[in-house]
C-alpha positions as CSV (number, residue, x, y, z in Angstrom):
1,X,-124.7,140.2,-11.1
2,X,-122.7,137.1,-10.7
3,X,-119.4,135.9,-11.7
4,X,-119.0,133.6,-14.1
5,X,-115.6,131.1,-14.1
6,X,-114.4,130.3,-17.8
7,X,-112.3,127.1,-18.0
8,X,-109.4,126.4,-20.3
9,X,-111.2,124.5,-22.8
10,X,-110.2,120.7,-24.0
11,X,-108.5,121.9,-27.0
12,X,-108.4,117.9,-28.3
13,X,-105.8,115.4,-29.5
14,X,-104.9,114.6,-26.0
15,X,-103.8,118.3,-25.0
16,X,-103.9,118.6,-21.0
17,X,-102.5,121.9,-20.9
18,X,-101.7,125.4,-23.0
19,X,-99.4,128.0,-23.0
20,X,-100.3,131.4,-22.3
21,X,-99.0,133.7,-25.0
22,X,-100.9,136.6,-24.9
23,X,-103.8,138.2,-23.2
24,X,-106.0,140.6,-25.7
25,X,-108.0,142.1,-22.5
26,X,-106.9,143.1,-19.1
27,X,-108.8,142.8,-15.7
28,X,-111.3,145.6,-15.6
29,X,-112.1,145.6,-19.4
30,X,-115.6,145.2,-20.6
31,X,-116.0,142.4,-23.1
32,X,-118.3,141.3,-25.8
33,X,-119.3,137.4,-26.2
34,X,-117.2,136.0,-29.2
35,X,-114.4,138.7,-28.9
36,X,-110.7,137.2,-28.6
37,X,-109.5,137.4,-25.1
38,X,-106.5,135.2,-25.4
39,X,-104.0,133.4,-27.8
40,X,-103.1,130.2,-26.3
41,X,-100.3,127.6,-27.9
42,X,-100.6,123.8,-27.6
43,X,-97.9,121.5,-28.6
44,X,-99.6,121.5,-32.1
45,X,-101.2,124.8,-33.0
46,X,-101.7,128.4,-31.9
47,X,-105.2,128.9,-30.8
48,X,-107.1,132.0,-30.3
49,X,-109.8,131.9,-26.9
50,X,-113.0,133.7,-27.4
51,X,-115.0,135.4,-24.6
52,X,-117.8,133.0,-23.7
53,X,-120.2,135.8,-22.2
54,X,-120.3,139.5,-22.4
55,X,-119.0,141.3,-19.0
56,X,-116.1,142.8,-17.1
57,X,-113.1,140.8,-16.8
58,X,-112.4,140.3,-12.9
59,X,-109.6,138.1,-13.0
60,X,-107.0,136.2,-15.6
61,X,-105.2,133.2,-14.9
62,X,-101.3,133.3,-15.9
63,X,-98.8,135.4,-17.8
64,X,-97.5,134.9,-21.3
65,X,-95.3,131.5,-20.7
66,X,-97.3,129.9,-18.0
67,X,-99.0,126.8,-18.6
68,X,-102.8,126.5,-17.5
69,X,-104.2,122.9,-17.5
70,X,-107.3,121.8,-19.5
71,X,-110.4,122.6,-17.0
72,X,-108.2,124.8,-14.6
73,X,-109.7,128.4,-14.2
74,X,-108.6,130.5,-16.9
75,X,-110.5,134.0,-16.5
76,X,-113.6,135.1,-14.2
77,X,-116.0,137.6,-15.7
78,X,-118.8,139.8,-14.0
79,X,-121.8,139.1,-15.6
80,X,-125.6,140.3,-15.5
81,X,-128.2,137.5,-14.5
82,X,-127.2,134.1,-13.4
83,X,-124.6,133.3,-16.3
84,X,-124.9,130.4,-18.5
85,X,-124.9,126.9,-18.6
86,X,-121.4,125.7,-19.9
87,X,-119.6,128.2,-17.5
88,X,-119.2,128.2,-13.8
89,X,-121.3,131.0,-12.0
90,X,-120.1,131.9,-8.7
91,X,-122.5,132.1,-6.1
92,X,-122.8,130.8,-2.5
93,X,-122.5,127.2,-3.4
94,X,-119.3,127.9,-5.6
95,X,-120.7,124.9,-8.0
96,X,-118.7,124.5,-11.0
97,X,-120.3,123.1,-14.4
98,X,-118.8,120.2,-16.1
99,X,-115.6,121.3,-18.6
100,X,-116.5,122.5,-22.2
101,X,-116.4,119.8,-24.6
102,X,-113.3,119.0,-26.8
103,X,-112.8,121.0,-30.3
104,X,-110.6,120.3,-33.4
105,X,-108.1,123.0,-33.9
106,X,-105.6,123.1,-36.7
107,X,-102.1,123.2,-36.9
108,X,-102.2,125.2,-40.3
109,X,-103.2,128.5,-38.4
110,X,-104.7,130.0,-35.2
111,X,-108.0,128.5,-34.7
112,X,-111.1,130.4,-32.9
113,X,-112.6,128.2,-30.3
114,X,-116.4,128.0,-30.2
115,X,-118.5,130.2,-27.4
116,X,-119.4,127.8,-24.3
117,X,-122.7,125.8,-25.2
118,X,-122.6,126.4,-28.9
119,X,-121.7,123.4,-31.6
120,X,-120.7,126.1,-34.1
121,X,-117.0,126.9,-34.5
122,X,-116.5,130.0,-36.5
123,X,-114.7,133.4,-35.7
124,X,-116.7,136.5,-34.1
125,X,-116.8,138.3,-37.4
126,X,-118.5,135.6,-39.4
127,X,-120.6,135.3,-36.2
128,X,-121.5,138.7,-36.3
129,X,-122.1,138.9,-40.3
130,X,-124.6,135.8,-39.3
131,X,-126.4,137.7,-37.2
132,X,-127.1,140.8,-39.3
133,X,-127.9,138.7,-42.1
134,X,-130.5,136.7,-39.6
135,X,-128.5,133.4,-40.4
136,X,-128.9,130.5,-37.8
137,X,-125.1,129.5,-38.2
138,X,-126.2,125.9,-37.1
139,X,-127.8,125.8,-40.5
140,X,-124.4,126.5,-42.1
141,X,-122.0,123.5,-43.5
142,X,-118.3,124.1,-42.5
143,X,-115.6,123.1,-44.6
144,X,-112.8,124.2,-42.2
145,X,-111.2,122.1,-39.4
146,X,-113.5,120.0,-37.5
147,X,-116.3,121.6,-39.6
148,X,-115.8,125.2,-38.7
149,X,-117.5,127.8,-40.7
150,X,-115.2,129.9,-42.9
151,X,-116.3,133.4,-44.8
152,X,-116.9,131.2,-47.7
153,X,-118.9,128.8,-46.4
154,X,-120.9,131.9,-45.1
155,X,-121.5,133.5,-48.4
156,X,-122.3,130.2,-50.0
157,X,-125.1,129.9,-47.8
158,X,-126.1,133.6,-48.1
159,X,-126.2,133.0,-51.9
160,X,-128.6,129.9,-51.2
161,X,-125.9,127.5,-52.1
162,X,-126.5,129.1,-55.9
163,X,-123.7,128.7,-58.3
164,X,-123.1,130.8,-61.4
165,X,-124.6,130.1,-64.5
166,X,-123.0,127.3,-66.5
167,X,-120.7,126.3,-63.4
168,X,-120.7,122.8,-61.7
169,X,-120.2,123.0,-58.2
170,X,-118.4,119.5,-56.9
171,X,-119.8,117.3,-54.6
172,X,-118.1,116.7,-51.3
173,X,-116.8,113.1,-51.1
174,X,-118.2,111.1,-48.3
175,X,-115.9,111.0,-45.5
176,X,-113.9,107.9,-45.0
177,X,-110.7,106.8,-44.5
178,X,-108.5,103.6,-46.0
179,X,-106.5,101.7,-44.0
180,X,-103.9,99.8,-45.7
181,X,-101.6,97.5,-43.8
182,X,-98.1,97.8,-44.5
183,X,-96.8,94.5,-45.0
184,X,-94.4,92.3,-47.4
185,X,-92.1,94.9,-49.7
186,X,-93.6,98.0,-48.5
187,X,-92.9,97.3,-45.1
188,X,-89.1,96.2,-46.0
189,X,-88.9,99.0,-48.2
190,X,-90.1,101.4,-45.1
191,X,-87.8,99.6,-42.5
192,X,-85.0,100.0,-45.0
193,X,-85.5,103.4,-45.7
194,X,-86.0,104.7,-42.2
195,X,-82.7,103.1,-41.4
196,X,-80.6,104.5,-43.9
197,X,-81.8,108.0,-43.6
198,X,-81.8,107.9,-39.6
199,X,-78.1,106.5,-39.8
200,X,-76.5,107.6,-42.8
201,X,-75.6,111.6,-43.1
202,X,-76.5,112.2,-46.6
203,X,-74.3,114.5,-48.6
204,X,-76.2,115.6,-51.9
205,X,-74.6,117.0,-54.9
206,X,-76.2,118.1,-58.1
207,X,-74.9,118.8,-61.3
208,X,-76.1,119.4,-64.8
209,X,-74.6,117.8,-68.0
210,X,-74.9,118.7,-71.6
211,X,-76.2,115.5,-73.3
212,X,-76.5,117.3,-76.4
213,X,-73.8,115.1,-78.4
214,X,-74.7,112.2,-76.6
215,X,-78.5,112.5,-77.6
216,X,-77.4,113.0,-81.3
217,X,-75.3,109.3,-80.7
218,X,-78.1,107.4,-79.3
219,X,-80.5,108.5,-82.3
220,X,-77.9,107.5,-84.5
221,X,-77.2,104.2,-83.2
222,X,-80.9,103.5,-83.0
223,X,-81.3,104.4,-86.7
224,X,-78.9,101.5,-87.3
225,X,-80.7,98.8,-85.4
226,X,-82.8,96.5,-87.0
227,X,-86.9,96.4,-86.6
228,X,-87.8,94.8,-83.4
229,X,-84.6,95.3,-82.0
230,X,-85.2,97.1,-78.6
231,X,-83.9,101.0,-78.9
232,X,-81.4,102.6,-76.7
233,X,-82.4,104.5,-73.8
234,X,-79.9,106.9,-72.1
235,X,-79.8,104.8,-69.0
236,X,-76.9,102.3,-70.6
237,X,-74.8,105.5,-71.8
238,X,-75.0,106.8,-68.3
239,X,-74.4,103.6,-66.7
240,X,-71.0,102.9,-68.7
241,X,-70.1,106.3,-68.0
242,X,-70.4,105.7,-64.0
243,X,-68.7,102.7,-64.1
244,X,-65.6,103.7,-66.0
245,X,-65.9,107.0,-63.5
246,X,-65.6,104.6,-60.6
247,X,-62.2,103.1,-61.6
248,X,-60.8,106.4,-60.7
249,X,-62.7,106.6,-57.5
250,X,-63.3,103.5,-55.8
251,X,-64.4,104.8,-52.6
252,X,-67.4,105.4,-54.1
253,X,-67.9,101.7,-55.0
254,X,-67.9,100.4,-51.4
255,X,-70.1,99.1,-48.4
256,X,-69.9,99.9,-45.1
257,X,-70.0,96.9,-42.7
258,X,-71.4,98.4,-39.6
259,X,-71.2,95.5,-37.3
260,X,-67.4,95.1,-37.7
261,X,-66.8,98.9,-38.3
262,X,-65.1,98.1,-41.7
263,X,-65.4,99.4,-45.3
264,X,-65.2,97.1,-48.0
265,X,-64.2,98.7,-51.1
266,X,-65.2,96.4,-54.2
267,X,-63.0,96.0,-57.5
268,X,-65.9,94.6,-59.3
269,X,-68.8,97.1,-60.2
270,X,-72.1,95.4,-59.1
271,X,-74.5,98.2,-60.3
272,X,-78.2,98.0,-58.7
273,X,-80.6,99.6,-61.3
274,X,-83.6,101.1,-59.0
275,X,-87.3,100.0,-60.9
276,X,-90.3,101.0,-59.9
277,X,-92.9,97.6,-59.7
278,X,-96.6,97.2,-58.6
279,X,-95.4,95.7,-55.2
280,X,-92.8,98.5,-54.9
281,X,-89.0,99.5,-55.2
282,X,-86.7,96.9,-56.2
283,X,-82.9,97.2,-57.0
284,X,-82.0,94.1,-59.3
285,X,-78.5,94.1,-59.9
286,X,-75.9,93.8,-63.0
287,X,-73.2,92.1,-61.8
288,X,-69.7,93.0,-63.1
289,X,-70.9,96.1,-65.1
290,X,-67.2,97.3,-65.6
291,X,-66.7,94.2,-68.2
292,X,-70.0,95.0,-70.3
293,X,-70.0,96.5,-73.6
294,X,-72.8,99.3,-74.1
295,X,-74.9,96.8,-76.0
296,X,-74.5,94.5,-73.2
297,X,-75.3,96.7,-70.7
298,X,-78.4,97.8,-72.2
299,X,-79.3,94.0,-72.5
300,X,-78.3,93.1,-68.8
301,X,-80.0,96.4,-67.5
302,X,-83.5,95.7,-69.6
303,X,-83.4,91.9,-68.5
304,X,-82.9,92.9,-64.7
305,X,-85.6,95.5,-64.8
306,X,-88.1,93.0,-66.6
307,X,-87.3,90.4,-64.0
308,X,-88.1,92.5,-61.0
309,X,-91.4,93.9,-62.6
310,X,-92.5,90.4,-63.5
311,X,-91.9,89.3,-60.0
312,X,-89.7,86.4,-61.2
313,X,-86.2,88.2,-59.9
314,X,-84.4,85.7,-57.4
315,X,-83.1,86.9,-54.1
316,X,-79.5,86.7,-55.3
317,X,-80.8,89.2,-58.3
318,X,-81.9,91.6,-55.8
319,X,-79.0,91.5,-53.5
320,X,-75.5,92.4,-53.4
321,X,-75.2,95.7,-55.3
322,X,-72.2,97.9,-54.9
323,X,-73.7,101.6,-55.9
324,X,-77.4,102.3,-57.7
325,X,-78.2,103.9,-60.5
326,X,-81.8,105.2,-60.0
327,X,-83.8,107.4,-62.9
328,X,-87.4,108.3,-63.0
329,X,-87.5,108.5,-66.9
330,X,-89.6,111.1,-68.5
331,X,-91.1,112.0,-64.4
332,X,-87.7,112.7,-63.5
333,X,-88.0,116.3,-62.9
334,X,-85.0,118.7,-62.4
335,X,-83.4,117.9,-59.2
336,X,-84.3,114.8,-56.5
337,X,-82.8,113.6,-53.5
338,X,-82.0,109.8,-53.7
339,X,-81.7,107.8,-50.2
340,X,-78.7,105.9,-50.2
341,X,-79.4,101.8,-50.5
342,X,-77.2,100.6,-47.5
343,X,-74.7,99.4,-47.0
344,X,-73.7,101.1,-50.1
345,X,-72.5,104.7,-49.7
346,X,-73.3,106.0,-52.8
347,X,-76.4,106.7,-55.3
348,X,-76.5,108.4,-58.8
349,X,-80.1,110.0,-59.5
350,X,-80.9,110.4,-63.2
351,X,-83.2,113.4,-64.0
352,X,-85.2,114.2,-67.0
353,X,-83.2,115.3,-70.2
354,X,-84.9,118.7,-71.7
355,X,-84.0,121.0,-74.4
356,X,-82.6,124.4,-73.0
357,X,-81.1,127.5,-74.4
358,X,-77.6,127.7,-72.9
359,X,-74.3,129.4,-73.7
360,X,-72.4,127.5,-76.0
361,X,-69.1,128.5,-77.6
362,X,-69.9,132.0,-77.2
363,X,-73.4,131.9,-78.2
364,X,-76.8,131.1,-77.0
365,X,-77.9,127.6,-78.2
366,X,-80.6,124.9,-77.5
367,X,-78.7,122.4,-75.6
368,X,-79.9,119.0,-74.6
369,X,-79.6,119.4,-70.7
370,X,-79.8,116.8,-67.9
371,X,-79.2,117.1,-64.1
372,X,-77.5,114.2,-62.3
373,X,-78.9,114.1,-58.4
374,X,-76.7,112.1,-55.9
375,X,-76.4,111.5,-52.6
376,X,-73.3,109.7,-50.5
377,X,-72.5,108.5,-47.0
378,X,-70.6,111.6,-46.1
379,X,-69.1,109.5,-43.3
380,X,-66.9,107.8,-45.7
381,X,-67.1,109.9,-49.0
382,X,-65.8,113.8,-48.7
383,X,-67.7,116.2,-50.6
384,X,-64.7,116.7,-53.0
385,X,-64.4,113.0,-53.7
386,X,-68.4,113.1,-54.5
387,X,-68.2,115.9,-56.7
388,X,-65.0,114.8,-58.4
389,X,-66.5,111.3,-59.0
390,X,-69.7,113.1,-60.9
391,X,-67.8,115.6,-62.6
392,X,-65.6,112.6,-64.3
393,X,-69.1,110.9,-65.2
394,X,-70.3,114.4,-66.5
395,X,-66.9,114.4,-68.8
396,X,-67.8,110.8,-70.6
397,X,-71.4,112.2,-71.2
398,X,-70.7,115.2,-72.8
399,X,-67.9,113.6,-74.8
400,X,-69.5,110.4,-75.4
401,X,-66.5,108.7,-77.7
402,X,-64.5,108.3,-74.5
403,X,-66.8,105.6,-73.0
404,X,-65.6,103.4,-75.6
405,X,-62.1,104.0,-74.5
406,X,-61.0,101.4,-71.9
407,X,-59.6,103.5,-68.5
């Protein structure tokens, strides 16, 4: 008989120690190779540790909550014979073999470490099934994290990789990683988004709007336009409604000058229109939107977006907005959480308009519904004020005649 010292394995990804979560065995227990003896926790994953050999547990290092360094003694087993290569059989010379090779673990679920000396990563149950089927696991391709063999991998191997008739099995893609340097506009977007999310306490508010009458008006107005003239979308109507509402809630049409600790409330509305371009998101500005009619608003938004997409927008055209309107159009989804375009304090997001059954005038009716998803800088815009401003927009959109009344 000899003793086998089992060291804390190298769990990969720079891990230098692991916390003992639970011992599955106690001193004196007889264990089989590959049976789970402990669960440990790194800063990335819970990991199940299998026995490296069959034998009797002589000692265990630490209890739940204790940290054990990689390469330090974790457990000692009494085994028959002279021990195995990757462990440290303890004899008169007390020689210790090198620590075990690094293994990959998954943060998504507890992983199972391979037995020392084995290259195969899998669970004891799968090893047992493979032995019963007379299969060498070294010949099985693993699809799990780090090449770990799953039950499905073993089943495919047992079937001889034969797929059912008429079923095409997709080929695995060649492992490769494309490196894309973050530069130019994308770097600037990343920097500004990070700063805004880090520095601004966002308050999100979502309200549904019945745009049935507004859609009918839009269709009617488009029907009156001559051929070749750009048709109205819902966006200019929403822009007019927002501009009209801001006259009642000027706190939302403001900049925060952090360097001076001053909030700058603007009389004029310089409307930023978030626009997706081949280079990334840009925000061209429609200046003095409060002075524009519906037709002029539609033309100004179209021109600003086109300048941004074509790369012809000047620096002045892409700066100075006091509030931003953002829309994903047909991809708008149900709800979004837009990030405030600092130094502004508010952004209004437009979601997709869809037909839904609603209670209208006491009866179920199909109505055209659309959500407004907005975010506010909660340091300067209180929740009540944010909700009231969006409600003011909602009232104008649900009663579109009011869009044409000067406040």
